[in-house]
C-alpha positions as CSV (number, residue, x, y, z in Angstrom):
1,M,69.3,-139.6,13.3
2,E,70.8,-141.7,10.5
3,S,68.7,-141.6,7.4
4,S,68.9,-142.2,3.7
5,W,67.4,-138.8,3.2
6,V,69.1,-135.3,3.4
7,I,67.6,-131.9,4.2
8,V,68.4,-129.2,1.7
9,M,68.1,-125.5,2.9
10,T,67.8,-122.7,0.4
11,P,67.6,-119.0,1.5
12,I,65.1,-117.0,-0.6
13,R,65.1,-113.2,-0.3
14,R,62.1,-111.3,-1.6
15,G,62.1,-107.6,-0.6
16,Q,62.1,-107.4,3.2
17,M,61.0,-111.0,3.6
18,T,63.4,-113.8,3.9
19,T,62.3,-117.4,3.5
20,M,64.3,-120.4,4.6
21,E,63.3,-123.4,2.5
22,C,64.0,-126.8,4.0
23,V,63.3,-129.8,1.7
24,R,63.6,-133.5,2.4
25,T,65.1,-135.2,-0.7
26,S,67.3,-138.2,-1.6
27,S,71.1,-137.6,-1.9
28,D,70.8,-138.9,-5.5
29,N,68.6,-135.9,-6.4
30,L,71.0,-133.1,-5.2
31,D,71.9,-130.4,-7.7
32,Q,75.7,-130.3,-7.4
33,N,75.9,-126.9,-9.0
34,Q,73.8,-125.3,-6.2
35,I,75.6,-126.8,-3.2
36,V,77.7,-124.4,-1.1
37,H,78.0,-126.7,2.0
38,V,77.6,-130.3,3.0
39,A,77.6,-130.9,6.7
40,T,79.4,-133.7,8.4
41,G,79.7,-135.2,11.9
42,V,76.6,-134.6,14.1
43,N,75.1,-132.5,11.4
44,Q,75.5,-135.1,8.6
45,G,72.5,-135.1,6.3
46,I,72.2,-131.3,6.1
47,V,73.0,-129.6,2.8
48,I,73.0,-125.8,2.0
49,Y,72.2,-124.5,-1.4
50,K,73.0,-121.1,-2.9
51,A,70.7,-118.2,-2.0
52,I,68.0,-117.1,-4.3
53,I,67.7,-113.3,-4.6
54,D,64.2,-112.6,-6.0
55,D,63.9,-108.8,-6.3
56,K,61.9,-109.1,-9.5
57,G,59.4,-111.6,-8.3
58,A,60.6,-114.4,-10.6
59,Y,60.5,-117.1,-7.9
60,T,57.2,-119.0,-8.1
61,P,56.0,-120.0,-4.6
62,L,54.6,-123.4,-4.0
63,A,50.9,-124.2,-3.7
64,D,49.3,-123.5,-0.3
65,S,50.9,-125.4,2.6
66,E,49.0,-128.1,4.4
67,S,49.6,-126.6,7.8
68,E,51.1,-123.4,9.0
69,I,52.0,-121.7,12.3
70,T,52.4,-117.9,12.6
71,Y,54.0,-116.2,15.6
72,K,55.8,-113.1,16.6
73,C,59.4,-113.3,18.0
74,F,60.9,-110.7,20.3
75,V,64.5,-110.6,21.2
76,V,65.3,-108.2,24.2
77,N,68.9,-107.0,24.5
78,Q,69.6,-107.6,28.2
79,D,72.0,-104.6,28.4
80,S,70.2,-101.9,26.5
81,N,66.6,-103.3,26.8
82,D,66.1,-102.7,23.1
83,V,63.7,-105.0,21.3
84,R,64.0,-106.6,17.9
85,A,60.8,-108.0,16.6
86,E,59.8,-110.2,13.7
87,N,56.8,-111.9,12.3
88,R,57.6,-115.6,11.6
89,K,55.5,-118.1,9.7
90,L,56.2,-121.8,9.4
91,H,54.7,-123.6,6.4
92,F,54.5,-127.4,6.4
93,W,54.1,-129.8,3.5
94,F,53.8,-133.6,4.1
95,V,54.6,-136.8,2.2
96,P,51.8,-138.3,0.1
97,S,51.0,-141.0,2.7
98,A,50.5,-138.4,5.4
99,Q,48.4,-136.1,3.2
100,K,45.6,-138.8,3.2
101,K,45.3,-138.4,7.0
102,V,42.7,-136.1,8.6
103,T,43.6,-132.4,8.9
104,S,43.9,-132.7,12.7
105,F,46.8,-135.1,12.4
106,L,48.7,-132.7,10.1
107,V,48.0,-129.8,12.5
108,Q,49.0,-131.8,15.6
109,T,52.2,-133.0,13.9
110,S,53.1,-129.3,13.0
111,F,52.6,-128.2,16.6
112,M,54.6,-131.1,18.0
113,F,57.5,-130.0,15.7
114,F,57.0,-126.4,16.8
115,N,57.0,-127.5,20.5
116,D,60.3,-129.3,20.0
117,L,61.7,-126.3,18.2
118,I,61.0,-123.8,21.0
119,T,61.5,-125.8,24.1
120,P,62.3,-123.2,26.8
121,G,66.0,-123.1,27.7
122,H,67.1,-124.8,24.5
123,V,66.1,-122.2,21.9
124,P,68.9,-121.3,19.4
125,K,70.3,-117.8,19.9
126,D,70.9,-116.9,16.3
127,Y,69.4,-117.6,12.8
128,A,72.0,-120.1,11.7
129,T,71.6,-122.2,14.8
130,F,67.8,-121.9,14.6
131,I,67.6,-123.1,11.0
132,K,70.1,-125.9,11.8
133,R,67.7,-127.0,14.5
134,V,64.8,-127.1,12.1
135,M,66.8,-129.3,9.7
136,R,68.0,-131.6,12.5
137,L,64.5,-132.1,13.7
138,M,63.4,-132.9,10.1
139,L,66.0,-135.7,10.1
140,L,64.4,-137.4,13.1
141,D,62.3,-140.5,12.3
142,K,59.4,-139.1,14.2
143,Y,59.1,-136.3,11.6
144,N,59.8,-138.3,8.4
145,N,56.2,-137.5,7.3
146,I,57.2,-133.8,6.8
147,S,58.5,-133.3,3.3
148,R,59.1,-129.5,3.3
149,I,59.2,-126.6,5.7
150,H,59.3,-122.9,4.8
151,L,60.2,-120.3,7.4
152,D,59.2,-116.8,6.5
153,V,60.8,-113.9,8.4
154,I,59.5,-110.4,8.2
155,P,61.1,-107.6,10.4
156,L,58.7,-105.4,12.4
157,D,59.2,-101.7,13.0
158,K,59.6,-100.3,16.5
159,N,55.9,-99.5,16.8
160,E,55.0,-103.1,16.4
161,A,57.8,-104.4,18.8
162,V,55.4,-104.4,21.8
163,F,54.5,-107.4,23.8
164,E,52.5,-108.2,26.9
165,G,54.2,-107.0,30.1
166,M,56.3,-104.4,28.2
167,E,55.7,-100.9,29.4
168,E,53.5,-99.1,26.8
169,R,53.4,-95.4,26.6
170,D,50.1,-94.0,27.9
171,D,49.7,-90.3,26.8
172,R,46.4,-89.8,28.7
173,P,46.5,-87.2,31.5
174,L,48.0,-88.5,34.8
175,E,44.7,-87.8,36.7
176,V,42.7,-90.0,34.2
177,R,45.2,-92.9,34.5
178,V,45.3,-92.7,38.3
179,Q,41.5,-92.5,38.6
180,E,41.3,-95.7,36.5
181,Q,43.8,-97.5,38.7
182,L,42.1,-96.3,41.9
183,M,38.7,-97.6,40.7
184,R,40.1,-100.9,39.7
185,T,41.9,-101.3,43.0
186,I,38.9,-100.3,45.1
187,E,36.6,-102.7,43.2
188,E,38.9,-105.7,43.6
189,A,39.4,-105.0,47.3
190,Y,35.6,-105.0,48.1
191,P,34.4,-105.3,50.7
192,N,37.7,-104.3,52.4
193,V,38.2,-100.6,52.9
194,L,41.4,-98.9,51.9
195,T,43.0,-95.9,53.4
196,T,44.7,-93.1,51.3
197,E,48.0,-94.3,52.6
198,E,47.3,-97.9,51.4
199,L,46.1,-96.6,48.0
200,S,49.1,-94.4,47.6
201,K,51.4,-97.4,48.1
202,V,49.5,-99.6,45.6
203,I,49.1,-96.9,42.9
204,R,52.6,-95.6,43.6
205,Q,51.5,-91.9,43.5
206,D,51.7,-89.0,45.8
207,E,49.1,-89.2,48.6
208,K,48.0,-85.6,47.9
209,L,47.2,-86.5,44.3
210,I,45.3,-89.6,45.5
211,V,43.2,-87.5,47.9
212,R,42.3,-85.0,45.2
213,I,41.2,-87.7,42.8
214,L,39.3,-89.6,45.5
215,D,37.3,-86.4,46.2
216,Q,36.4,-86.2,42.6
217,M,35.2,-89.9,42.7
218,L,33.2,-89.1,45.8
219,S,31.4,-86.3,43.9
220,E,30.6,-88.8,41.2
221,E,29.2,-91.2,43.8
222,S,31.3,-94.2,42.6
223,I,32.9,-94.8,46.0
224,H,32.0,-94.3,49.6
225,R,34.2,-92.8,52.4
226,M,34.3,-94.2,55.9
227,A,35.9,-92.9,59.1
228,M,38.3,-95.4,60.6
229,E,38.2,-96.4,64.3
230,G,40.5,-97.9,66.9
231,K,44.2,-97.4,66.3
232,H,43.3,-95.9,62.9
233,K,41.0,-93.3,64.3
234,G,41.3,-90.0,62.5
235,K,41.9,-91.6,59.1
236,F,39.5,-92.1,56.3
237,A,39.1,-95.2,54.1
238,Y,37.3,-95.8,50.9
239,V,35.1,-98.6,49.5
240,L,33.1,-99.3,46.4
241,R,29.7,-97.6,46.7
242,V,26.9,-100.1,46.8
243,A,23.3,-98.9,47.4
244,Q,21.6,-100.5,50.4
245,D,18.1,-102.0,50.1
246,E,18.2,-101.8,46.3
247,E,18.7,-104.4,43.7
248,N,22.1,-103.1,42.4
249,A,21.3,-104.4,38.9
250,D,24.5,-102.9,37.5
251,L,26.6,-105.0,40.0
252,G,24.5,-108.2,40.0
253,M,24.6,-108.4,43.8
254,G,20.9,-108.0,44.6
255,K,19.7,-106.2,47.7
256,V,22.5,-105.2,50.1
257,E,22.2,-105.1,53.9
258,V,25.1,-103.6,55.9
259,M,25.5,-105.5,59.2
260,A,26.7,-104.2,62.5
261,E,29.9,-105.6,64.1
262,G,29.4,-109.1,65.4
263,N,26.1,-109.5,63.6
264,M,27.2,-111.6,60.6
265,D,25.6,-114.9,61.8
266,V,22.6,-114.5,59.5
267,I,22.9,-118.1,58.3
268,T,22.7,-119.7,61.7
269,K,19.4,-117.8,62.4
270,M,17.8,-119.0,59.2
271,K,15.2,-121.7,59.3
272,D,16.1,-123.0,55.8
273,K,19.9,-122.8,55.7
274,P,21.8,-122.8,52.4
275,T,22.9,-126.3,51.1
276,V,25.4,-125.1,48.6
277,A,28.4,-122.8,49.1
278,I,30.1,-121.2,46.1
279,I,33.6,-119.9,46.9
280,T,35.3,-117.1,44.9
281,N,38.5,-115.1,45.2
282,L,38.2,-112.0,42.9
283,M,35.4,-109.5,43.0
284,C,34.6,-110.1,39.4
285,E,34.2,-113.9,40.2
286,K,31.8,-113.1,43.0
287,R,29.7,-110.8,40.9
288,A,29.5,-113.4,38.2
289,V,28.3,-116.0,40.6
290,D,25.8,-113.6,42.2
291,A,24.4,-112.7,38.8
292,M,23.4,-116.4,38.4
293,M,21.2,-116.3,41.5
294,Q,17.6,-115.3,42.0
295,D,15.9,-113.7,45.0
296,K,19.3,-112.8,46.5
297,T,20.5,-110.6,49.3
298,T,24.1,-109.6,50.0
299,Y,25.2,-109.1,53.6
300,V,28.3,-107.0,54.2
301,R,30.1,-105.8,57.3
302,Y,32.8,-103.2,56.8
303,E,35.8,-103.5,59.1
304,T,36.9,-100.0,60.1
305,K,39.3,-101.0,62.9
306,G,41.7,-102.9,60.7
307,G,41.5,-106.4,59.3
308,D,39.2,-108.0,56.7
309,S,35.7,-107.0,56.0
310,H,33.1,-109.7,55.3
311,V,30.6,-110.3,52.6
312,Y,28.3,-113.1,51.4
313,T,25.3,-113.3,49.2
314,I,22.4,-115.7,49.8
315,G,20.0,-116.6,46.9
316,F,18.6,-119.4,44.8
317,I,19.9,-121.4,41.8
318,G,16.9,-123.5,40.8
319,P,15.6,-125.1,44.0
320,H,19.0,-124.8,45.8
321,K,19.6,-122.2,48.4
322,C,23.1,-121.0,47.9
323,V,25.6,-118.8,49.7
324,S,28.5,-117.2,47.7
325,T,31.3,-116.5,50.1
326,K,35.0,-116.9,50.8
327,L,34.7,-119.8,53.3
328,P,32.3,-122.8,53.3
329,A,29.5,-123.0,55.9
330,D,28.0,-126.2,57.3
331,I,26.5,-127.3,54.0
332,E,26.2,-130.3,51.6
333,H,28.0,-129.1,48.5
334,V,30.8,-126.6,47.8
335,L,31.7,-125.1,44.4
336,L,34.9,-123.2,43.9
337,V,34.2,-121.0,40.9
338,G,36.5,-118.5,39.2
339,V,39.4,-118.1,36.8
340,C,42.6,-120.0,36.1
341,G,45.5,-120.0,33.6
342,S,45.5,-122.3,30.6
343,V,48.3,-124.7,29.9
344,C,49.2,-124.2,26.2
345,N,49.9,-127.8,25.3
346,L,51.6,-127.8,21.9
347,G,52.4,-131.5,22.1
348,D,48.7,-132.5,22.6
349,L,46.3,-129.9,21.2
350,A,43.3,-131.8,22.6
351,K,44.4,-130.6,26.1
352,S,45.1,-127.0,25.1
353,S,42.5,-124.5,26.2
354,R,41.9,-121.0,24.9
355,L,40.8,-117.9,26.9
356,G,37.2,-118.4,28.1
357,D,37.4,-122.2,27.9
358,I,36.1,-124.0,31.0
359,I,38.1,-126.6,33.0
360,I,36.6,-128.9,35.6
361,A,39.1,-130.2,38.1
362,S,39.0,-134.0,37.9
363,P,41.3,-137.0,37.8
364,S,42.4,-138.3,34.4
365,R,43.7,-141.6,33.0
366,E,47.3,-140.5,33.8
367,Q,46.6,-138.8,37.1
368,D,44.5,-139.9,40.1
369,S,44.3,-136.5,41.7
370,A,42.0,-133.6,40.7
371,Y,44.1,-130.8,42.2
372,I,47.9,-130.8,42.7
373,Y,49.9,-128.3,44.7
374,C,53.7,-128.0,44.4
375,D,55.3,-126.3,47.3
376,N,59.0,-127.0,46.4
377,V,61.2,-128.0,43.5
378,D,64.6,-129.8,43.9
379,E,67.2,-130.2,41.1
380,D,69.8,-133.0,41.3
381,D,73.4,-132.9,40.0
382,S,72.2,-134.3,36.6
383,G,69.7,-131.5,36.1
384,Q,66.6,-133.6,36.8
385,F,63.8,-132.0,38.8
386,S,61.7,-133.5,41.6
387,F,58.5,-131.9,42.8
388,S,57.3,-131.9,46.4
389,L,53.5,-132.3,46.2
390,K,50.2,-132.2,47.9
391,N,47.3,-134.0,46.1
392,W,43.6,-133.8,46.5
393,T,40.9,-136.2,45.4
394,I,37.2,-135.5,45.6
395,P,35.7,-138.1,48.1
396,D,32.1,-137.7,46.8
397,P,32.2,-137.3,43.0
398,S,28.5,-136.7,42.5
399,L,29.0,-133.1,41.3
400,M,31.9,-134.1,39.1
401,R,29.7,-136.8,37.5
402,K,27.0,-134.2,36.8
403,A,29.6,-132.0,35.1
404,A,30.9,-134.9,33.0
405,S,27.4,-135.8,32.0
406,L,26.8,-132.2,30.7
407,V,30.1,-132.3,28.8
408,N,29.2,-135.6,27.2
409,E,25.7,-134.5,26.3
410,Y,26.6,-131.1,24.7
411,G,30.2,-131.6,23.5
412,P,32.2,-131.5,21.4
413,S,30.8,-128.3,19.8
414,F,28.8,-127.0,22.9
415,E,26.8,-124.8,20.6
416,N,23.5,-125.7,22.3
417,A,24.9,-126.0,25.8
418,P,22.6,-124.4,28.4
419,W,25.4,-122.4,30.0
420,N,25.8,-120.5,26.8
421,Q,22.2,-119.3,27.2
422,L,22.7,-118.5,30.8
423,F,25.8,-116.5,30.0
424,A,24.1,-114.5,27.2
425,E,21.1,-113.7,29.5
426,V,23.3,-112.2,32.2
427,V,25.7,-110.4,29.9
428,S,22.8,-108.6,28.3
429,Q,22.4,-106.9,31.7
430,L,26.0,-106.8,32.8
431,S,27.9,-105.8,29.7
432,D,31.3,-105.5,31.5
433,F,31.3,-109.3,31.5
434,A,31.1,-109.7,27.7
435,R,33.9,-111.1,25.7
436,P,36.6,-108.4,25.4
437,E,36.4,-106.6,22.0
438,G,39.5,-105.7,20.0
439,V,41.7,-107.8,22.3
440,E,43.6,-110.8,20.8
441,D,43.8,-114.1,22.5
442,K,47.5,-114.8,22.4
443,V,50.0,-116.9,24.2
444,Q,53.3,-115.4,25.3
445,M,56.3,-117.7,26.0
446,Q,59.5,-116.8,27.6
447,L,62.2,-118.9,26.0
448,G,65.3,-117.6,27.8
449,D,68.2,-115.5,26.7
450,G,65.9,-112.5,26.1
451,Q,63.7,-114.4,23.6
452,I,60.0,-114.1,23.7
453,I,57.4,-115.3,21.3
454,E,53.7,-114.6,20.9
455,I,51.4,-117.0,19.1
456,A,47.7,-117.4,18.5
457,P,46.6,-120.3,20.8
458,P,46.4,-123.6,18.8
459,S,43.2,-125.6,18.7
460,I,41.7,-128.4,16.7
461,D,38.1,-129.6,16.3
462,R,36.6,-126.4,17.6
463,A,33.2,-125.5,16.2
464,G,32.6,-121.8,16.0
465,N,33.6,-119.5,18.9
466,W,31.8,-121.4,21.7
467,P,34.0,-122.0,24.8
468,M,35.0,-125.6,25.2
469,V,34.8,-127.6,28.4
470,R,37.4,-130.1,29.5
471,L,37.8,-132.3,32.6
472,G,41.3,-132.9,34.0
473,P,43.8,-132.1,36.8
474,L,44.5,-128.5,37.9
475,G,47.9,-127.5,39.4
476,C,49.2,-124.6,41.5
477,G,52.2,-123.5,43.4
478,K,54.5,-120.5,43.0
479,P,57.7,-122.6,42.5
480,V,56.4,-124.0,39.2
481,V,54.1,-121.3,38.0
482,S,56.7,-118.5,38.2
483,D,59.3,-120.4,36.0
484,T,58.5,-121.0,32.3
485,Y,60.5,-124.2,32.0
486,L,59.2,-125.7,35.2
487,R,55.6,-124.7,34.4
488,T,55.8,-126.7,31.2
489,A,57.7,-129.6,32.7
490,F,55.3,-130.0,35.7
491,A,52.2,-129.7,33.5
492,D,53.6,-132.4,31.1
493,E,54.6,-134.7,34.0
494,R,51.2,-134.5,35.7
495,G,48.9,-134.0,32.7
496,L,47.6,-130.7,33.9
497,L,45.0,-128.7,31.9
498,G,45.5,-125.5,33.8
499,Y,47.1,-123.6,36.7
500,D,45.2,-122.1,39.6
501,T,46.0,-119.5,42.1
502,E,46.9,-121.3,45.4
503,F,43.7,-122.7,46.8
504,D,45.3,-125.4,48.9
505,Q,44.3,-123.8,52.2
506,V,40.7,-123.5,51.1
507,L,40.6,-127.2,50.1
508,E,42.1,-128.1,53.5
509,S,39.3,-126.1,55.1
510,I,36.6,-127.8,53.0
511,L,37.7,-131.3,53.9
512,G,38.4,-130.2,57.5
513,N,34.7,-129.3,57.7
514,R,33.9,-132.8,56.4
515,C,32.3,-131.6,53.2
516,N,33.1,-134.4,50.8
517,S,31.1,-133.1,47.9
518,F,32.9,-130.2,46.1
519,L,33.6,-129.2,42.5
520,I,36.2,-126.8,41.2
521,V,35.0,-124.9,38.1
522,R,37.5,-122.6,36.4
523,A,37.6,-120.7,33.1
524,C,40.8,-119.6,31.6
525,S,41.6,-115.8,31.8
526,D,45.3,-116.0,30.9
527,Y,48.2,-118.5,30.3
528,H,49.6,-118.1,33.7
529,D,47.5,-118.8,36.8
530,G,44.4,-116.6,36.3
531,Q,46.0,-113.6,38.1
532,K,48.0,-112.1,35.3
533,G,46.1,-109.0,34.0
534,N,42.4,-108.4,34.4
535,V,41.2,-108.0,30.7
536,W,39.8,-111.5,30.4
537,Q,38.9,-112.1,34.1
538,P,35.3,-110.8,34.0
539,Y,34.4,-112.8,30.8
540,A,36.1,-116.0,32.1
541,S,34.4,-115.5,35.6
542,M,31.0,-115.4,34.0
543,Q,31.7,-118.5,31.8
544,A,32.6,-120.4,35.0
545,A,29.6,-119.2,36.9
546,A,27.2,-120.1,34.1
547,F,28.6,-123.7,33.9
548,A,28.4,-124.0,37.7
549,K,24.8,-123.0,37.6
550,S,24.1,-125.6,34.9
551,V,25.6,-128.3,37.2
552,L,23.5,-127.2,40.2
553,L,20.3,-127.3,38.0
554,Q,21.1,-131.0,37.4
555,L,21.0,-131.8,41.1
556,S,17.8,-133.4,42.3
C-alpha cells in the first residue's frame, strides 16, 4: 500500500445530502490550512480536510463523472427491527491516461472497486470505517487509475425504507388476498390436487375461510373440485380448471385428455414416438414450453388416492415430435428448460446476467463441467472453505454446439435473433408471460450485520433491451445458495454464470437412461436460484422456451 500519493477526504454538506470527496493528490499539494488529521501506521497516506458546509449553494460541483454507481443501503437494527435507509451514489473520475480507454474499461474498474468495497462479511459497520475503506482501496496500486471518488448520501424516509423480502403492508380485504394466494398455489401445484387441509397449511389461514373462498372460485369456474378416494375418501381436493377436448388457448396447453388410472402409457402405443423430451419444474415453465409447440395434446391423470398426479404434452416443434414432461422417455434428445438465478458478477461484468437473460449450461475455459452440484461445505481452522462436488459434462455436445452457433450468429446485440420473434408471437396470445411492467430489475445483497443493499444490475455492451445469451457453467446446492458469502465465493471459484434449483437427480436419471444428448436452457428470474418470488418467472420461462425452440429448429 506504500505510495507517493495521498488520499484527501473532504466532507461536503448541502441540505440533506452529504458528499464525501476523496481525491488522489501529491503530498506536496496539500493545503496545510485545511488539514484536520493526518493518518499514520496502517492508514498512512490518508488525510482529512475541514468540512465544507454549503447551505447557500456556493460550492461548485465538478463536471460529470466518468462512471457512477447508484444503490440503496438498508441497515436493519437486529433488536428493534427498525430500518434506516439511504440512497448512495459513487462518482468516479480517472487519471488522464485511463480516460483514453474505452468506456467499458472505466465501468468495469468502477464495479471492481465497488465489489471490493462491499465484500459480504467485510463491510464496515459505520460511516467513518466505510469512508476509510474507500480511501484505503484508492491507495492500492490496482486502483491507481482512479483520481477522485465522490460518495453522495441522501437519507430516505420510512415509506421508502422497504426492500425485497420485507413485509409490506397490504390493505386489501383479507378475502381478496387469500383468493390470490389460493389461485397461485393451485396453479403451481397442477396437475396435483390439493385438499382444503393442505391449502390451509400453505396459506396459513383458517380452513373455514379457505372453504368459503374456494366455493366462490368454483362459481367463477377457475378451479375444479374432485372427490378423494382410498384413505382420503370423504374429502375434497381442488385443481386448476382445464377444459377437456378444447384448445385452452389462454393456457397454451392445447387439447387436454384426462386419462384413467393406469392408462398413461400413451407414448408406448404411438407408432411415431417423440424424439425430444423437454423437462420442466414449474407450471409457468411447462406452459411456456407448450406454447412453443404446434398440433399438441396434453394428457393428464389426476391422482385422487394420494401421491403425485401426472401430466405431459405431446406436439411438434418444427419436424420434431416432442414431449414436455417431468421425466425423460426413451428418446434421442432431452432439453431442461426453465428459470434460474443470475450470479451478479461485479468483478467481471461480461459474466453478469440481468433478469430475462438466457444461460446455456456449458463448460468454459476455466471449468470443464457444465453443471456443478455442491452437497456440502467444510471450513478449516484458517477459515478456508472446501466444497464437496458432483460434476456433469454433456457426452454428446451436438445440441450445445447448435446453441453456441446461434449465439455467435446473432450476438452480441441479439436484436434480430429468431427467439425474440418467437417470444413476441406467443406473448401476443399469452399476455401473462410478458415482461413485468412497473417492476424494477434490482439486485439485493445481504452484507451481514443487518446491512442490505439494492442496486440496478450492472451491464456493459448491451444493445437495447434484448435479453442476452451466455454459455457457461451452472451451479446448484443449498449449502452454497442459501449463504450470501458462500454463494459468491463458490461462483467465483467455479466461474458460474447462474444458480439452478437442484436438478442433480434429473441429470442422474437422464444419463441413467443412456441419453447422452441433452441441453440445459435457463433464463434468469431472480438473483438466487430461480425460486425466489414469482414476478419474473413467467417472462423468464418464455424466454428460455423460445430459445429452446430455436435450437430444435436447427436440428436436421
